[in-house]
N, C-alpha and C positions, 0 to 999 in steps of 0.2 A: 399219631401215625403208628401202626403196628408192623412188625416185621416177622416174615416167615422165616423160621431157622434153616429151612431147606430151600429158601429163596434167595434171591440176588442180593448182593451187598447194597447198603444205603448210599445216597449221595449222587447217583448218576444224573438226574436232571440239572443239577447245579454244575456238575464237572462238564456236561456237554454245552451248556448254556455259556460258560465263560471261557472255556479252554479249546485251544486248536487241536485238532487230530494230526497226528504223524509229523509234528513239528520238529526241527532238528535239534532242539535244545531241551533240557529235563524240566519236569514239574518237582519242586521241592515239597517234603511232607515234614511237618514237625511232628516227633514220635516220642512220647514220654514212657509208653508202655502200658498207661493206663487204659480202662476200659474204652473211653471215648477216642482216644488216638489210635487203639488197636483197631476199633470198627472203622476209624477213617482209613487206616493204612490198607485194610483188606479191602475196602470198597475201592480205594483208589487204585490199588493193584490189579484189581479185576477190570476196571475201567482201562487203565493204561495198556493192558494187554490186548483189549478188543480195539483200542484206539491208536495203537501203534506208537505209544508215548513211553519215554524212559522216565522212571522216578528215582529220586535221590532221597534217602533217609536221613533226617537231621535229629540228633539226640543230645538234648542239653544236661549235662550233670551239674547242678548247683552247688554240688558238694555241701549240702546242709543235712543230710541224713547219712548215718553210718553206712546203709546198705546201698548207698547211691551208686557205688562202682559195680555191684552186683546187678543193679537194675540197668546199667549200660550194658553190661554183657549180655544179659538177656535179651535186649533190644537188638544188639548186634546179631544174636543168634536168630531172633526172628527174621530180620532182614536177610540173613543168608538163606533161611529156608525158602523165603519167597524169591530168592535170586535177584536182590535189590542192592544197589550201592548203598553203602551206610558211612555215616561220619559222625564221631562222637566229639561233641565240644564240651568244655569244661569253663565254668565261672570261677576263675581263680582269684587270689588276692583277698585282703580282709574284707568281712561283711559288717554291714552297718549295725549298730544296736538298736536302732529304731527305723522304723519303716521298710523293715526287711522284706516283706511281700513285694512292695511297690519296685525296691530296689532289684530284686530277683526278676521280676517282670521285665523292667527295662533292660537288664544285663540279658535276659533270655532273648528279647527281640533283637538286640544289637548282635548277639551271636549268631542267630539264625538268619538275620538279614545279610551279614557279611559272607557267611558260608554258602548261602543259597545264591548270591550274586556271583560269588567266586566260580560256582559250578555253572553258571550260564543261565540259572533258573530266572523267569520273569514273575512266577507265581508261586506262593508259599501256602500250601494246606494246613488249616488248623483244625482241631477236632472239637471245638466248642458246640454245645447243643441248646436246646430249648431250655433246660435247667439253668445254664449259664446266664441266659436272657432273664429268667424269673429271678436269680440270685442278684443280678445286677439292679434290678427295678426294685427289690426289697431294700437293699443296700442305700440306694438313693432316697428311698422314702424314709431311711433312718438317718438320713443327713449326709450320707457319703456322696461322692463325686464320680463314681466309676461309670463310664459309658456302656451302653449295650454293645455287645460283640456285632459288628456289622457283617452282612453276607460277604461283601466284597468292597475292600478299601486298601488305600495306600499304606505301606509300612508305617508305623508310627515313630520310628528312628530316623534322624536325618542327621548327615547325608549318608549314613550306611545304608538305609533303606531306598536310596535313590533308584527309581526304576523298578521296584518290586511292589506286587500287591498281594495282599491276604485275601484267600478264598476260605469261606467256612461253609462247606456243604452240609453239615449237619444240624444246622439251626433249627430245622423242622422235626427232629427226632428227640425223644426223651431219653435220659440217662438209663432208666431202668430197661426200656424196650431194647436199646442197644445191647445191654449186658445179656438180657435173655436170648438175642439172637447170637450172641457169641457163644454163650453156653451150650445152645443147641447145635453149634458147630464144633464143639469140643474145644474151644478155644480158651485160654486162661489170661490174665492180665494182671498187672501190678496195682496194688491198693498203698497209696501213699498215705502214711499216718497223719502227716500235717494237714490232710482234709478233714481230720477229726479234731483238730487244735481249736477250741472254741475261744482262744485269744485273739484269732484271726476273724475280722469282719464277715469274709465270705464263708467260712465254715459256720459262723452263727447263723447267716442267712440260710444256708444249707440245711442246718439243723431244723430252723423254724419252719421252711417250707415242708420238710418232713413230717412236723407235728401239726400241718394243717394250715399254716400261715398263708395268706393270699397276697401275691405281688400285684401292686397296681399296674395297670396297662399303660402303653406308650399313649402319648397325647395324640388325638384323632387327627390334628393338623400336620403331623409329622411328613406324611407323603406330599402334602401340598408344599411345604417348605423345601423339601428335596427338589421338587420340580422349579420353583422359584430360584433356588440356588443355581441349579444348572443355567436357567435363563440368564442370571446375573453374570456367571461365568462365561457364556458366550458373548454377552454384550461388552466385556471389558477388552481394552486395547493394551498391547503390549509392546513397550518402546524402550530398548535399551536396558531390559530389566526392570522397567516401572510396570506398575498396573494402573491403567486410568479408566475412569467412568466418566460418562456423561452425568453431571450431577443431578439433573431432573429425573433422569431414568433410574438412578441409583434410589433417589428418595421416594419414587412411586411404588418401590417393592414393599413387602410386609416387614414389620419390625423384626421378626424372627430371621427372615431371609437377610435383611440388612445386616444383622449382628454375625450371622454365620459367614457370609460373603466378606465382611470386612475383618474378621478374625482370620480367615483363611489367607487373604491378602497381605495382612500384616506379616504373617509367617513367612509367606512365599516372596514377598519383596524383600524382606529383611534377611532371609536364608537362616532364619533361627528354627528352634525346635519347641520352645515353650509357648503355648497359646496365651494370648492375652488374659488377664484376670477379667472376671465378669463385669465388675463395678467400673473399672477403667474403660472396657469396651462400650458398655452401655453409655457411660459420659461421653465417649467419642460420637457415639452415634447421635446423642442429642445435640451435640454442637453441629454436626451436619445437618440435621433437621432444622436448626435454628436459622439456617440461609446465610450464616457469617462467613466471610472470607477470613482464613485463620491457617495456622500451622501447628501441627502437633505431632508428638511422637508416641509410640506405642509398641511394645514387644520388639524394639530394636527397629522399627520401620519410622520413616517419616510420611507424615500426610500433610499435602499442600492443597487445600480446598480454595478455588477460586469460584466466581460466579458459574461459570461454565463446566469445571471439571473437578474431579477428586483425583488426585495423583499420589501414589505410594512408591517410595523407594527406600533404599538402605539410608538409615540415618549416618550421617558421616561421623557424628561425634561418638559412634560405637568404637571407632578406632582407638581411642583414648580409654576404653573400658575393656580392652582385651579382644576386640573383634578385629575382623580384616588381618587377621595372623599372616605372616608369611608362610608360604609354602614351597618346598623345594620338590621339584619332580626330576627324577633321573631321566635318561635318554630314552625316548618311547614311552614314558609312562604317564598315564593319566590321573588326575586327581580333581577333587572339588574344592575350590577356593571360596571361602566366607560362606558356604552354604548356597551360593547363588551362580557361580560359574563353573563349569566343568572345562579344564584345559588339558591338552595333550602336549608334551614336549616332543621336539624334532627326534628322529630316530638317532641321530648323531651326536646329540649333546643333551645337557642336563640345563635346566632353566629355574628360575626363581621367580614365584609370583608375589607381587606386593599391590599394595593400593596406590591409586594415582596420586592421592593427596600429597602435595608439596613436590611433586615431580612434574608437573605440566610443562614447564619450561623447557625441559629436555625432549620433548616430542618434536617430531617433525613438523614443519609449518603447516602441511595439509592436514594433519591429525589436530593442531591447535585450532585451526579453522573450523573443523568438524565438531570439535569439543565445544567450542563457543555457542552451538546451536542449542546446548542443553543446560538446564538449570544448575548451579553450582552444586546442590545436594546430589544429583545424579552424577556429575563428573567425578567427584572426589572417592566415589565408591567403586569406580571401574578398576578392573585388574590390570596392571602393566607388568612386562617382562623385560630384563635388559639383555639388549644384543650388542656385544662389544661395549663402545662408548655410549651407545644410544638407548633411549628407553622406548618401547614400542607398546602402544595400546591395542592389542588384538581386535576389540570389538569395534574399534573406529578404523584400523588400518591393517594392511597384510603383514604378518610376521612369519618369516621364513620357517616353515615346517611346523608352526604352532597353529593349533585349533582350538576355538574357545566356543562355548555354547551357553547361552543363558538358560538357567533351570526353573525361573520363575514361572514362565508360561505354561510348561508341561506339569509342574508341580501344582500350580493352581487348578489346572483343569482336572488333575486327579483328586486333589481335595475338594471339589465341587461334584464329583460324580460324573464327569464328561467322559472319562476313559471305562468303558464298560466290560471290555473284553481283552482277552490275553494278546490279540492282534493290535490293540490300541496301544501297546506298551513299546512297540518297536522303536518309536522316536527317541526313547530315553537311552537307547543304545547306540545313538548316531555317532558318538565318539569312542565307542568301545567301553569295555568295563572299567569301572573305577578301580584304580590300584593302590591310591594313597588319598588320605583324609587329612583334614587339618588336625593337629593336635590339641588345639586350645579352641574355645568359641562356642561352635553352634550345636554340639552335641550333648551338652550337659543336662 
């Protein structure tokens, strides 16, 4: 697509398609100051003014370049010129000697997610373009595992990104056209020298494309898989944090849809953030298709396959490997425990959240009877809080002033593409913003 330097800013169709006009919370914009993100910021600013939305500009200083402080200052000045709120974020601490680009990407997503959520945003805008898609495709063709940037997707970090979606409205635009449009408006931008560093796979792919290399296209069945994945997600049942399928229905789906749905279900039922490895995932799919009754574990999840159902829950043995860590919440504070449950403390006292494992005998009689209706693997992974001399399991019984929300269902819906609009994300905010996350476990 071509842009008229005197014409409107890019990105309006996607912004109108996904975002609400005149909502009471902001839209966050990730702004590096580079050409792509600068075009995004100008386009988003024009859209926000016409639609009555507030923008908050987030800049991450990775502290990897000597000029990074000057870049942050330049970004702040641009935000002031546009009369937008601005927040500078820093990636502090030691940097890895290997895998620096991946570590920087993960740190950036975490910083952006925490800041966007703290500001009340449900959507974070990113400035990826058609060139980023081509680079990712070429990197995969050369043996890399980088995915295509998706137009609309949940945040890749968990639980920091709980309730946050990413919107990339510039994927239909080329990098060169965006810069031509910016220059025509008299705008300048930052050029990061790291983009020319040919020790980095993305820089090599960018250089190869500039020399005429051709990126392979996406598989033609990708759209069909997306539709099947949504169908599988709608067919799943959610029971006390479990994800359950009718086995016959699951087996009837295509191999690609089965693998994608199972990978998402493992992550969501286990509350983890590392997707299962391809070989292990393929092996588990083969076991399901064999028709056998079996139990298996993958990516922190436990799969119990009966003749009728496939049930996924948290693998209770993960408690011995550092999962299900204790979480202390101060009075009125909310937090995510084990990546699976969102709890809020009473306004008048603090509480500590732990796993039920080993504490079932301290529950009230009614709660013990309710607990007996569930398989042992599900029971031991439930959260409990102590109230005086008693242990209370909020998912099973009322706990004075305590609220508990399972996250597997809405996270699974997001992973499978069922949440398609900013309005769909309201359910993630049912318990208020997350103010505390576990210090170990599911975010590595």
